[in-house]
N, C-alpha and C positions, 0 to 999 in steps of 0.2 A: 283096278279099283283103288279108289283114294280112301285112305283111311280117315275116318271121322273121330274127332275128338270125343272123349267121353264125356257125358253130361255132368259128371261131379269130379272134382279133382281127387287124385289118389294121395293118400297119405301113407308113408312108409315109416314104421316105427321099428328101430333097431335097439334092442336092449343089450348094452354092452356091460353092464354092471358097474360097480363102483369104480371111481378113477384111481389109477395107480399112483404110487408115491411120486415118480419121476414126472408125472403129468402136472401134479401139484406144484413141484418144484419148479418146473418150468414156467408155470403161471406166475410164480413170485419172482421171477428174474428181473423184470423192470423195476419192482419195488426195491430189490437189492442194489441195482444200479443207481436208483434215486438216493438212498441211503448212504451209499458211498460217495456220491458227489457231494451231499450235505455234509458229511464227516471231513472230506477234503477241504471244503470251503471254510468250515468252523476252524480247522488247523491253521489254514492260511491266514484267515483273519486274526487269530490269537498272535501268530508270529509276527504279523505286521504291527499289531498293537504293541507287542513287546519290544520290537526294534524301535518304534517310535518313542516309547517311554525311555528306553536306554539312550537314545540320540539326544532327547531333551535334557536328561540328567547329565550326559556328558558335556553338552554345550553349556549348561549352567555351571558346572565345575570349571570349565575352561575359562568361561567369563569370570567367575570368582577369583581365579588364579591370576588372569590378566589385570584385574582391578586391584588385587592385593599387591602385586608386582609394582604397578604405577604408584600405589600409595606409598609403598616402601621408598621408591625413587624420591617422591616428594618429600618424605620425612628425612631422608638423607639430606636433601637439599636445605631443609628447614634447620636441621641440626648443625651443618656447616655454617649456614648464615647466622645463626644466633651465637655463634662464636666469632663473628666477624669483628674487626678492628672498627668498622664503620658502624656508628651507632644506629643510624637509620636501618641499615641491612640487618643489624642484629635484632632490633626491635620487630621487623617485619619477619624474620625467622621464628622469634618466639610467638608471634601471632598466627603464623601458619601451623606451627606445632599445636597450638590450642586447638585449632580448627581440626587438625588431622587426629588429634586425641579423641575428639567426639564422634569421629566416623565409626560405623559398624564394621568397617574392615579392620580395624584395630583389635586384635585378640588381647588377652591378658599379658603376655610376653611382651608385645609391642607396647603395651601401656607402661609396663615397667621400664622399658627402654626410654620412652619419652619422659617419664617421671624422673628418671636418673639424669637425663640430659637437661631437664628443666631447672635444676638447681640453681636458679638465677644465674645463667651463663654471663650475664653482663657484670655481675659482681666478681665472679671467678676470673672472668678476663681482666677486669681492672686490678684485682689482687696480683694476678701473674704479672701484668706490666709494672706494677709498683714495685714488686719484689725483684724482677729480673731486669728491670729498666724498659725504657719505651720501645726498644727494638724488638723484644720479645713477642712472639705471636702463638696464641693457643693453637694446639694441633688440630687437624681435620679429622673428619670420620674415616675418609677413605685413604689417607695419608699413610704410606709405609715406608720401609728402608729405600734408600736411594737404589735405583737399579744398576746393575753392572759391578758392584762392589762385592765380590765374593772372596776377597782376602786371599786370592791365589797368587798375587804378585807382590813383590815388595817395592820399596822406593828405588833401590839399587837396580833391579832388573828394568825398571822403567827408564831410568837414566841411561842405562847401556844401550837402548834401542835407538 
């Protein structure tokens, strides 16, 4: 004989009582994973933002240092040129110094250097030439002692060789 289905569905109700704590904790697992992922993403974003800011500051400092180094090279040239025997070059050096003095790259110390070099170099050069004769030349900024003279040999030792 073939079984016949029941005319109404059978409902089975099992009363297990309240949920245990580990069941509640297991149900919150996906939420904990989501919170951990969000926290890791936030930390990564902050790290990236901090590195970007630090790189921008470092690049700005390097650019500023490079600009100041180039400014100083130009200033040295202008000071040397302002002390030149050639009047046109001396005037050009003075003009360049006046432009460089207005630059934002010139700090207080640099402005003092330019000011001290500005004390009418043409007049100083003219006075030097008249006092010492036409052959005298004013010194240069980067001029130093002659290389190789360490006073370790005497004229007699040189003659013997």
